[in-house]
PDB file with SEQRES, HELIX, SHEET and CRYST1 records, atoms N, CA, C and O in Angstrom:
SEQRES   1 A   69  MET ILE THR LEU GLN GLU ILE GLN LYS ASN ILE ALA GLU          
SEQRES   2 A   69  ALA ILE ARG THR SER GLY MET THR GLN SER ALA LEU ALA          
SEQRES   3 A   69  LYS LYS MET GLY VAL SER GLN GLN THR VAL SER HIS TYR          
SEQRES   4 A   69  VAL LYS GLY ASP LYS LEU PRO ALA PRO ASP THR LEU ALA          
SEQRES   5 A   69  ASN LEU CYS ARG ILE PRO ASP ALA ASP ALA ASN ASP ILE          
SEQRES   6 A   69  LEU GLY LEU ARG                                              
HELIX    1 AA1 LEU A    4  SER A   18  1                                  15    
HELIX    2 AA2 GLN A   22  MET A   29  1                                   8    
HELIX    3 AA3 GLN A   33  LYS A   41  1                                   9    
HELIX    4 AA4 PRO A   48  LEU A   54  1                                   7    
HELIX    5 AA5 ALA A   62  ILE A   65  1                                   4    
CRYST1    1.000    1.000    1.000  90.00  90.00  90.00 P 1           1          
ATOM      1  N   MET A   1       8.518 -44.268 -25.896  1.00  0.00           N  
ATOM      2  CA  MET A   1       8.681 -45.519 -25.179  1.00  0.00           C  
ATOM      3  C   MET A   1       7.374 -46.338 -25.269  1.00  0.00           C  
ATOM      4  O   MET A   1       6.288 -45.804 -25.045  1.00  0.00           O  
ATOM      5  N   ILE A   2       7.486 -47.581 -25.586  1.00  0.00           N  
ATOM      6  CA  ILE A   2       6.311 -48.462 -25.705  1.00  0.00           C  
ATOM      7  C   ILE A   2       5.858 -48.878 -24.299  1.00  0.00           C  
ATOM      8  O   ILE A   2       6.679 -49.113 -23.413  1.00  0.00           O  
ATOM      9  N   THR A   3       4.583 -48.961 -24.123  1.00  0.00           N  
ATOM     10  CA  THR A   3       4.035 -49.370 -22.834  1.00  0.00           C  
ATOM     11  C   THR A   3       3.468 -50.781 -22.924  1.00  0.00           C  
ATOM     12  O   THR A   3       3.223 -51.305 -24.011  1.00  0.00           O  
ATOM     13  N   LEU A   4       3.269 -51.375 -21.767  1.00  0.00           N  
ATOM     14  CA  LEU A   4       2.650 -52.688 -21.698  1.00  0.00           C  
ATOM     15  C   LEU A   4       1.281 -52.667 -22.352  1.00  0.00           C  
ATOM     16  O   LEU A   4       0.901 -53.618 -23.035  1.00  0.00           O  
ATOM     17  N   GLN A   5       0.540 -51.588 -22.148  1.00  0.00           N  
ATOM     18  CA  GLN A   5      -0.778 -51.486 -22.737  1.00  0.00           C  
ATOM     19  C   GLN A   5      -0.723 -51.477 -24.279  1.00  0.00           C  
ATOM     20  O   GLN A   5      -1.603 -52.033 -24.937  1.00  0.00           O  
ATOM     21  N   GLU A   6       0.307 -50.848 -24.839  1.00  0.00           N  
ATOM     22  CA  GLU A   6       0.441 -50.833 -26.280  1.00  0.00           C  
ATOM     23  C   GLU A   6       0.760 -52.231 -26.822  1.00  0.00           C  
ATOM     24  O   GLU A   6       0.217 -52.648 -27.845  1.00  0.00           O  
ATOM     25  N   ILE A   7       1.642 -52.943 -26.128  1.00  0.00           N  
ATOM     26  CA  ILE A   7       1.975 -54.303 -26.532  1.00  0.00           C  
ATOM     27  C   ILE A   7       0.744 -55.199 -26.436  1.00  0.00           C  
ATOM     28  O   ILE A   7       0.490 -56.017 -27.320  1.00  0.00           O  
ATOM     29  N   GLN A   8      -0.019 -55.037 -25.353  1.00  0.00           N  
ATOM     30  CA  GLN A   8      -1.244 -55.810 -25.169  1.00  0.00           C  
ATOM     31  C   GLN A   8      -2.204 -55.531 -26.315  1.00  0.00           C  
ATOM     32  O   GLN A   8      -2.786 -56.457 -26.880  1.00  0.00           O  
ATOM     33  N   LYS A   9      -2.369 -54.266 -26.657  1.00  0.00           N  
ATOM     34  CA  LYS A   9      -3.269 -53.901 -27.750  1.00  0.00           C  
ATOM     35  C   LYS A   9      -2.792 -54.472 -29.067  1.00  0.00           C  
ATOM     36  O   LYS A   9      -3.602 -54.925 -29.877  1.00  0.00           O  
ATOM     37  N   ASN A  10      -1.487 -54.456 -29.294  1.00  0.00           N  
ATOM     38  CA  ASN A  10      -0.925 -55.005 -30.554  1.00  0.00           C  
ATOM     39  C   ASN A  10      -1.091 -56.511 -30.629  1.00  0.00           C  
ATOM     40  O   ASN A  10      -1.375 -57.040 -31.703  1.00  0.00           O  
ATOM     41  N   ILE A  11      -0.922 -57.212 -29.528  1.00  0.00           N  
ATOM     42  CA  ILE A  11      -1.141 -58.657 -29.495  1.00  0.00           C  
ATOM     43  C   ILE A  11      -2.587 -58.960 -29.808  1.00  0.00           C  
ATOM     44  O   ILE A  11      -2.879 -59.803 -30.656  1.00  0.00           O  
ATOM     45  N   ALA A  12      -3.513 -58.268 -29.118  1.00  0.00           N  
ATOM     46  CA  ALA A  12      -4.920 -58.502 -29.327  1.00  0.00           C  
ATOM     47  C   ALA A  12      -5.299 -58.224 -30.799  1.00  0.00           C  
ATOM     48  O   ALA A  12      -6.061 -58.983 -31.398  1.00  0.00           O  
ATOM     49  N   GLU A  13      -4.775 -57.162 -31.360  1.00  0.00           N  
ATOM     50  CA  GLU A  13      -5.067 -56.801 -32.749  1.00  0.00           C  
ATOM     51  C   GLU A  13      -4.541 -57.864 -33.711  1.00  0.00           C  
ATOM     52  O   GLU A  13      -5.221 -58.236 -34.667  1.00  0.00           O  
ATOM     53  N   ALA A  14      -3.320 -58.351 -33.453  1.00  0.00           N  
ATOM     54  CA  ALA A  14      -2.731 -59.370 -34.332  1.00  0.00           C  
ATOM     55  C   ALA A  14      -3.579 -60.650 -34.300  1.00  0.00           C  
ATOM     56  O   ALA A  14      -3.801 -61.278 -35.336  1.00  0.00           O  
ATOM     57  N   ILE A  15      -4.044 -61.027 -33.120  1.00  0.00           N  
ATOM     58  CA  ILE A  15      -4.897 -62.201 -33.010  1.00  0.00           C  
ATOM     59  C   ILE A  15      -6.232 -61.981 -33.748  1.00  0.00           C  
ATOM     60  O   ILE A  15      -6.710 -62.854 -34.472  1.00  0.00           O  
ATOM     61  N   ARG A  16      -6.813 -60.800 -33.543  1.00  0.00           N  
ATOM     62  CA  ARG A  16      -8.108 -60.497 -34.168  1.00  0.00           C  
ATOM     63  C   ARG A  16      -8.005 -60.538 -35.691  1.00  0.00           C  
ATOM     64  O   ARG A  16      -8.825 -61.172 -36.355  1.00  0.00           O  
ATOM     65  N   THR A  17      -7.009 -59.870 -36.238  1.00  0.00           N  
ATOM     66  CA  THR A  17      -6.901 -59.784 -37.682  1.00  0.00           C  
ATOM     67  C   THR A  17      -6.520 -61.130 -38.307  1.00  0.00           C  
ATOM     68  O   THR A  17      -6.807 -61.371 -39.480  1.00  0.00           O  
ATOM     69  N   SER A  18      -5.887 -61.988 -37.542  1.00  0.00           N  
ATOM     70  CA  SER A  18      -5.510 -63.320 -38.070  1.00  0.00           C  
ATOM     71  C   SER A  18      -6.710 -64.259 -38.181  1.00  0.00           C  
ATOM     72  O   SER A  18      -6.691 -65.219 -38.952  1.00  0.00           O  
ATOM     73  N   GLY A  19      -7.747 -63.972 -37.405  1.00  0.00           N  
ATOM     74  CA  GLY A  19      -8.906 -64.859 -37.382  1.00  0.00           C  
ATOM     75  C   GLY A  19      -8.716 -66.066 -36.475  1.00  0.00           C  
ATOM     76  O   GLY A  19      -9.594 -66.923 -36.373  1.00  0.00           O  
ATOM     77  N   MET A  20      -7.571 -66.125 -35.823  1.00  0.00           N  
ATOM     78  CA  MET A  20      -7.293 -67.235 -34.896  1.00  0.00           C  
ATOM     79  C   MET A  20      -7.987 -66.982 -33.561  1.00  0.00           C  
ATOM     80  O   MET A  20      -8.226 -65.840 -33.168  1.00  0.00           O  
ATOM     81  N   THR A  21      -8.300 -68.071 -32.883  1.00  0.00           N  
ATOM     82  CA  THR A  21      -8.802 -67.949 -31.523  1.00  0.00           C  
ATOM     83  C   THR A  21      -7.606 -67.960 -30.580  1.00  0.00           C  
ATOM     84  O   THR A  21      -6.504 -68.361 -30.952  1.00  0.00           O  
ATOM     85  N   GLN A  22      -7.844 -67.517 -29.362  1.00  0.00           N  
ATOM     86  CA  GLN A  22      -6.780 -67.584 -28.360  1.00  0.00           C  
ATOM     87  C   GLN A  22      -6.384 -69.046 -28.118  1.00  0.00           C  
ATOM     88  O   GLN A  22      -5.207 -69.343 -27.915  1.00  0.00           O  
ATOM     89  N   SER A  23      -7.330 -69.927 -28.138  1.00  0.00           N  
ATOM     90  CA  SER A  23      -7.062 -71.353 -27.945  1.00  0.00           C  
ATOM     91  C   SER A  23      -6.182 -71.922 -29.057  1.00  0.00           C  
ATOM     92  O   SER A  23      -5.236 -72.665 -28.796  1.00  0.00           O  
ATOM     93  N   ALA A  24      -6.508 -71.562 -30.306  1.00  0.00           N  
ATOM     94  CA  ALA A  24      -5.725 -72.061 -31.435  1.00  0.00           C  
ATOM     95  C   ALA A  24      -4.274 -71.536 -31.364  1.00  0.00           C  
ATOM     96  O   ALA A  24      -3.317 -72.271 -31.609  1.00  0.00           O  
ATOM     97  N   LEU A  25      -4.150 -70.271 -31.027  1.00  0.00           N  
ATOM     98  CA  LEU A  25      -2.811 -69.683 -30.904  1.00  0.00           C  
ATOM     99  C   LEU A  25      -2.030 -70.337 -29.781  1.00  0.00           C  
ATOM    100  O   LEU A  25      -0.848 -70.649 -29.925  1.00  0.00           O  
ATOM    101  N   ALA A  26      -2.717 -70.544 -28.641  1.00  0.00           N  
ATOM    102  CA  ALA A  26      -2.064 -71.176 -27.495  1.00  0.00           C  
ATOM    103  C   ALA A  26      -1.522 -72.558 -27.879  1.00  0.00           C  
ATOM    104  O   ALA A  26      -0.392 -72.913 -27.545  1.00  0.00           O  
ATOM    105  N   LYS A  27      -2.343 -73.317 -28.576  1.00  0.00           N  
ATOM    106  CA  LYS A  27      -1.928 -74.655 -29.005  1.00  0.00           C  
ATOM    107  C   LYS A  27      -0.706 -74.570 -29.924  1.00  0.00           C  
ATOM    108  O   LYS A  27       0.236 -75.352 -29.792  1.00  0.00           O  
ATOM    109  N   LYS A  28      -0.732 -73.631 -30.839  1.00  0.00           N  
ATOM    110  CA  LYS A  28       0.375 -73.447 -31.786  1.00  0.00           C  
ATOM    111  C   LYS A  28       1.654 -73.031 -31.064  1.00  0.00           C  
ATOM    112  O   LYS A  28       2.756 -73.410 -31.463  1.00  0.00           O  
ATOM    113  N   MET A  29       1.496 -72.248 -29.998  1.00  0.00           N  
ATOM    114  CA  MET A  29       2.630 -71.786 -29.228  1.00  0.00           C  
ATOM    115  C   MET A  29       3.122 -72.757 -28.157  1.00  0.00           C  
ATOM    116  O   MET A  29       4.238 -72.641 -27.651  1.00  0.00           O  
ATOM    117  N   GLY A  30       2.256 -73.720 -27.826  1.00  0.00           N  
ATOM    118  CA  GLY A  30       2.624 -74.670 -26.765  1.00  0.00           C  
ATOM    119  C   GLY A  30       2.413 -74.088 -25.352  1.00  0.00           C  
ATOM    120  O   GLY A  30       3.098 -74.468 -24.403  1.00  0.00           O  
ATOM    121  N   VAL A  31       1.462 -73.171 -25.239  1.00  0.00           N  
ATOM    122  CA  VAL A  31       1.129 -72.588 -23.939  1.00  0.00           C  
ATOM    123  C   VAL A  31      -0.369 -72.743 -23.707  1.00  0.00           C  
ATOM    124  O   VAL A  31      -1.101 -73.169 -24.600  1.00  0.00           O  
ATOM    125  N   SER A  32      -0.812 -72.402 -22.530  1.00  0.00           N  
ATOM    126  CA  SER A  32      -2.249 -72.510 -22.243  1.00  0.00           C  
ATOM    127  C   SER A  32      -2.980 -71.313 -22.816  1.00  0.00           C  
ATOM    128  O   SER A  32      -2.403 -70.259 -23.081  1.00  0.00           O  
ATOM    129  N   GLN A  33      -4.302 -71.524 -23.000  1.00  0.00           N  
ATOM    130  CA  GLN A  33      -5.154 -70.401 -23.451  1.00  0.00           C  
ATOM    131  C   GLN A  33      -5.141 -69.311 -22.422  1.00  0.00           C  
ATOM    132  O   GLN A  33      -5.212 -68.130 -22.762  1.00  0.00           O  
ATOM    133  N   GLN A  34      -5.050 -69.689 -21.155  1.00  0.00           N  
ATOM    134  CA  GLN A  34      -5.022 -68.700 -20.085  1.00  0.00           C  
ATOM    135  C   GLN A  34      -3.793 -67.797 -20.202  1.00  0.00           C  
ATOM    136  O   GLN A  34      -3.875 -66.601 -19.919  1.00  0.00           O  
ATOM    137  N   THR A  35      -2.662 -68.357 -20.614  1.00  0.00           N  
ATOM    138  CA  THR A  35      -1.471 -67.563 -20.797  1.00  0.00           C  
ATOM    139  C   THR A  35      -1.662 -66.518 -21.881  1.00  0.00           C  
ATOM    140  O   THR A  35      -1.310 -65.351 -21.709  1.00  0.00           O  
ATOM    141  N   VAL A  36      -2.231 -66.961 -23.017  1.00  0.00           N  
ATOM    142  CA  VAL A  36      -2.525 -66.028 -24.106  1.00  0.00           C  
ATOM    143  C   VAL A  36      -3.479 -64.943 -23.633  1.00  0.00           C  
ATOM    144  O   VAL A  36      -3.316 -63.768 -23.961  1.00  0.00           O  
ATOM    145  N   SER A  37      -4.468 -65.350 -22.864  1.00  0.00           N  
ATOM    146  CA  SER A  37      -5.422 -64.383 -22.329  1.00  0.00           C  
ATOM    147  C   SER A  37      -4.723 -63.338 -21.459  1.00  0.00           C  
ATOM    148  O   SER A  37      -5.068 -62.158 -21.520  1.00  0.00           O  
ATOM    149  N   HIS A  38      -3.754 -63.750 -20.659  1.00  0.00           N  
ATOM    150  CA  HIS A  38      -3.000 -62.797 -19.834  1.00  0.00           C  
ATOM    151  C   HIS A  38      -2.281 -61.776 -20.714  1.00  0.00           C  
ATOM    152  O   HIS A  38      -2.221 -60.596 -20.371  1.00  0.00           O  
ATOM    153  N   TYR A  39      -1.737 -62.222 -21.842  1.00  0.00           N  
ATOM    154  CA  TYR A  39      -1.040 -61.290 -22.745  1.00  0.00           C  
ATOM    155  C   TYR A  39      -2.030 -60.316 -23.357  1.00  0.00           C  
ATOM    156  O   TYR A  39      -1.750 -59.122 -23.459  1.00  0.00           O  
ATOM    157  N   VAL A  40      -3.195 -60.824 -23.767  1.00  0.00           N  
ATOM    158  CA  VAL A  40      -4.207 -59.990 -24.396  1.00  0.00           C  
ATOM    159  C   VAL A  40      -4.748 -58.966 -23.420  1.00  0.00           C  
ATOM    160  O   VAL A  40      -5.014 -57.826 -23.803  1.00  0.00           O  
ATOM    161  N   LYS A  41      -4.916 -59.354 -22.156  1.00  0.00           N  
ATOM    162  CA  LYS A  41      -5.445 -58.444 -21.152  1.00  0.00           C  
ATOM    163  C   LYS A  41      -4.382 -57.506 -20.595  1.00  0.00           C  
ATOM    164  O   LYS A  41      -4.698 -56.549 -19.888  1.00  0.00           O  
ATOM    165  N   GLY A  42      -3.116 -57.784 -20.916  1.00  0.00           N  
ATOM    166  CA  GLY A  42      -2.018 -56.963 -20.414  1.00  0.00           C  
ATOM    167  C   GLY A  42      -1.621 -57.299 -18.996  1.00  0.00           C  
ATOM    168  O   GLY A  42      -0.942 -56.509 -18.340  1.00  0.00           O  
ATOM    169  N   ASP A  43      -2.040 -58.483 -18.500  1.00  0.00           N  
ATOM    170  CA  ASP A  43      -1.662 -58.906 -17.154  1.00  0.00           C  
ATOM    171  C   ASP A  43      -0.207 -59.355 -17.083  1.00  0.00           C  
ATOM    172  O   ASP A  43       0.434 -59.255 -16.037  1.00  0.00           O  
ATOM    173  N   LYS A  44       0.303 -59.845 -18.198  1.00  0.00           N  
ATOM    174  CA  LYS A  44       1.710 -60.329 -18.269  1.00  0.00           C  
ATOM    175  C   LYS A  44       2.302 -59.902 -19.567  1.00  0.00           C  
ATOM    176  O   LYS A  44       1.597 -59.741 -20.563  1.00  0.00           O  
ATOM    177  N   LEU A  45       3.586 -59.718 -19.566  1.00  0.00           N  
ATOM    178  CA  LEU A  45       4.356 -59.405 -20.746  1.00  0.00           C  
ATOM    179  C   LEU A  45       5.072 -60.679 -21.190  1.00  0.00           C  
ATOM    180  O   LEU A  45       5.718 -61.327 -20.367  1.00  0.00           O  
ATOM    181  N   PRO A  46       4.979 -61.055 -22.456  1.00  0.00           N  
ATOM    182  CA  PRO A  46       5.638 -62.284 -22.880  1.00  0.00           C  
ATOM    183  C   PRO A  46       7.150 -62.165 -22.756  1.00  0.00           C  
ATOM    184  O   PRO A  46       7.725 -61.100 -22.980  1.00  0.00           O  
ATOM    185  N   ALA A  47       7.774 -63.264 -22.398  1.00  0.00           N  
ATOM    186  CA  ALA A  47       9.233 -63.363 -22.385  1.00  0.00           C  
ATOM    187  C   ALA A  47       9.723 -63.309 -23.832  1.00  0.00           C  
ATOM    188  O   ALA A  47       8.940 -63.580 -24.742  1.00  0.00           O  
ATOM    189  N   PRO A  48      10.985 -62.969 -24.075  1.00  0.00           N  
ATOM    190  CA  PRO A  48      11.495 -62.900 -25.437  1.00  0.00           C  
ATOM    191  C   PRO A  48      11.265 -64.129 -26.278  1.00  0.00           C  
ATOM    192  O   PRO A  48      10.905 -64.020 -27.450  1.00  0.00           O  
ATOM    193  N   ASP A  49      11.468 -65.303 -25.700  1.00  0.00           N  
ATOM    194  CA  ASP A  49      11.255 -66.535 -26.472  1.00  0.00           C  
ATOM    195  C   ASP A  49       9.764 -66.725 -26.795  1.00  0.00           C  
ATOM    196  O   ASP A  49       9.416 -67.228 -27.864  1.00  0.00           O  
ATOM    197  N   THR A  50       8.908 -66.329 -25.885  1.00  0.00           N  
ATOM    198  CA  THR A  50       7.474 -66.402 -26.112  1.00  0.00           C  
ATOM    199  C   THR A  50       7.033 -65.381 -27.153  1.00  0.00           C  
ATOM    200  O   THR A  50       6.145 -65.641 -27.966  1.00  0.00           O  
ATOM    201  N   LEU A  51       7.660 -64.236 -27.113  1.00  0.00           N  
ATOM    202  CA  LEU A  51       7.357 -63.216 -28.127  1.00  0.00           C  
ATOM    203  C   LEU A  51       7.665 -63.766 -29.531  1.00  0.00           C  
ATOM    204  O   LEU A  51       6.923 -63.524 -30.483  1.00  0.00           O  
ATOM    205  N   ALA A  52       8.755 -64.495 -29.633  1.00  0.00           N  
ATOM    206  CA  ALA A  52       9.088 -65.108 -30.933  1.00  0.00           C  
ATOM    207  C   ALA A  52       7.987 -66.063 -31.375  1.00  0.00           C  
ATOM    208  O   ALA A  52       7.645 -66.128 -32.556  1.00  0.00           O  
ATOM    209  N   ASN A  53       7.437 -66.799 -30.418  1.00  0.00           N  
ATOM    210  CA  ASN A  53       6.333 -67.711 -30.734  1.00  0.00           C  
ATOM    211  C   ASN A  53       5.071 -66.964 -31.121  1.00  0.00           C  
ATOM    212  O   ASN A  53       4.278 -67.474 -31.912  1.00  0.00           O  
ATOM    213  N   LEU A  54       4.864 -65.769 -30.585  1.00  0.00           N  
ATOM    214  CA  LEU A  54       3.711 -64.960 -30.957  1.00  0.00           C  
ATOM    215  C   LEU A  54       3.760 -64.588 -32.433  1.00  0.00           C  
ATOM    216  O   LEU A  54       2.732 -64.292 -33.041  1.00  0.00           O  
ATOM    217  N   CYS A  55       4.942 -64.606 -32.996  1.00  0.00           N  
ATOM    218  CA  CYS A  55       5.084 -64.297 -34.399  1.00  0.00           C  
ATOM    219  C   CYS A  55       4.564 -65.438 -35.276  1.00  0.00           C  
ATOM    220  O   CYS A  55       4.605 -65.337 -36.502  1.00  0.00           O  
ATOM    221  N   ARG A  56       4.087 -66.495 -34.678  1.00  0.00           N  
ATOM    222  CA  ARG A  56       3.435 -67.560 -35.418  1.00  0.00           C  
ATOM    223  C   ARG A  56       2.022 -67.170 -35.817  1.00  0.00           C  
ATOM    224  O   ARG A  56       1.376 -67.868 -36.599  1.00  0.00           O  
ATOM    225  N   ILE A  57       1.547 -66.062 -35.285  1.00  0.00           N  
ATOM    226  CA  ILE A  57       0.259 -65.536 -35.707  1.00  0.00           C  
ATOM    227  C   ILE A  57       0.443 -65.143 -37.173  1.00  0.00           C  
ATOM    228  O   ILE A  57       1.389 -64.430 -37.508  1.00  0.00           O  
ATOM    229  N   PRO A  58      -0.453 -65.603 -38.045  1.00  0.00           N  
ATOM    230  CA  PRO A  58      -0.307 -65.249 -39.458  1.00  0.00           C  
ATOM    231  C   PRO A  58      -0.201 -63.739 -39.646  1.00  0.00           C  
ATOM    232  O   PRO A  58      -0.989 -62.967 -39.098  1.00  0.00           O  
ATOM    233  N   ASP A  59       0.775 -63.347 -40.422  1.00  0.00           N  
ATOM    234  CA  ASP A  59       1.028 -61.933 -40.774  1.00  0.00           C  
ATOM    235  C   ASP A  59       1.459 -61.090 -39.582  1.00  0.00           C  
ATOM    236  O   ASP A  59       1.472 -59.864 -39.692  1.00  0.00           O  
ATOM    237  N   ALA A  60       1.809 -61.684 -38.458  1.00  0.00           N  
ATOM    238  CA  ALA A  60       2.305 -60.912 -37.326  1.00  0.00           C  
ATOM    239  C   ALA A  60       3.804 -60.855 -37.371  1.00  0.00           C  
ATOM    240  O   ALA A  60       4.450 -61.718 -37.966  1.00  0.00           O  
ATOM    241  N   ASP A  61       4.351 -59.866 -36.760  1.00  0.00           N  
ATOM    242  CA  ASP A  61       5.783 -59.644 -36.785  1.00  0.00           C  
ATOM    243  C   ASP A  61       6.149 -58.986 -35.457  1.00  0.00           C  
ATOM    244  O   ASP A  61       5.381 -58.181 -34.931  1.00  0.00           O  
ATOM    245  N   ALA A  62       7.298 -59.319 -34.925  1.00  0.00           N  
ATOM    246  CA  ALA A  62       7.712 -58.795 -33.628  1.00  0.00           C  
ATOM    247  C   ALA A  62       7.742 -57.264 -33.631  1.00  0.00           C  
ATOM    248  O   ALA A  62       7.403 -56.641 -32.625  1.00  0.00           O  
ATOM    249  N   ASN A  63       8.135 -56.663 -34.728  1.00  0.00           N  
ATOM    250  CA  ASN A  63       8.173 -55.196 -34.807  1.00  0.00           C  
ATOM    251  C   ASN A  63       6.773 -54.603 -34.654  1.00  0.00           C  
ATOM    252  O   ASN A  63       6.593 -53.569 -34.010  1.00  0.00           O  
ATOM    253  N   ASP A  64       5.781 -55.270 -35.255  1.00  0.00           N  
ATOM    254  CA  ASP A  64       4.398 -54.810 -35.127  1.00  0.00           C  
ATOM    255  C   ASP A  64       3.892 -54.973 -33.682  1.00  0.00           C  
ATOM    256  O   ASP A  64       3.270 -54.067 -33.128  1.00  0.00           O  
ATOM    257  N   ILE A  65       4.164 -56.126 -33.091  1.00  0.00           N  
ATOM    258  CA  ILE A  65       3.709 -56.413 -31.762  1.00  0.00           C  
ATOM    259  C   ILE A  65       4.363 -55.467 -30.731  1.00  0.00           C  
ATOM    260  O   ILE A  65       3.726 -55.023 -29.776  1.00  0.00           O  
ATOM    261  N   LEU A  66       5.647 -55.180 -30.961  1.00  0.00           N  
ATOM    262  CA  LEU A  66       6.350 -54.268 -30.055  1.00  0.00           C  
ATOM    263  C   LEU A  66       6.138 -52.803 -30.371  1.00  0.00           C  
ATOM    264  O   LEU A  66       6.634 -51.930 -29.658  1.00  0.00           O  
ATOM    265  N   GLY A  67       5.393 -52.527 -31.449  1.00  0.00           N  
ATOM    266  CA  GLY A  67       5.110 -51.151 -31.813  1.00  0.00           C  
ATOM    267  C   GLY A  67       6.290 -50.422 -32.362  1.00  0.00           C  
ATOM    268  O   GLY A  67       6.394 -49.205 -32.207  1.00  0.00           O  
ATOM    269  N   LEU A  68       7.197 -51.136 -33.008  1.00  0.00           N  
ATOM    270  CA  LEU A  68       8.407 -50.509 -33.562  1.00  0.00           C  
ATOM    271  C   LEU A  68       8.183 -50.003 -34.976  1.00  0.00           C  
ATOM    272  O   LEU A  68       9.095 -49.449 -35.588  1.00  0.00           O  
ATOM    273  N   ARG A  69       6.982 -50.188 -35.498  1.00  0.00           N  
ATOM    274  CA  ARG A  69       6.636 -49.633 -36.814  1.00  0.00           C  
ATOM    275  C   ARG A  69       5.459 -48.732 -36.673  1.00  0.00           C  
ATOM    276  O   ARG A  69       4.999 -48.157 -37.660  1.00  0.00           O  
TER     277      ARG A  69                                                      
END                                                                             
């Protein structure tokens, strides 16, 4: 079973490897930088529609973020 901490780690890793900043990703997703920060810190879990937007991270994929691979 995947945990919130694993999803948080996968989101942070996807952002890091993309070279994007949290601010740039937030702008691309249409959310605040603070919201992205909450996902990275594991304070909040993205809603399904927001998770789809997280896949706008270059080379990121929902399966990777959810730890399904």
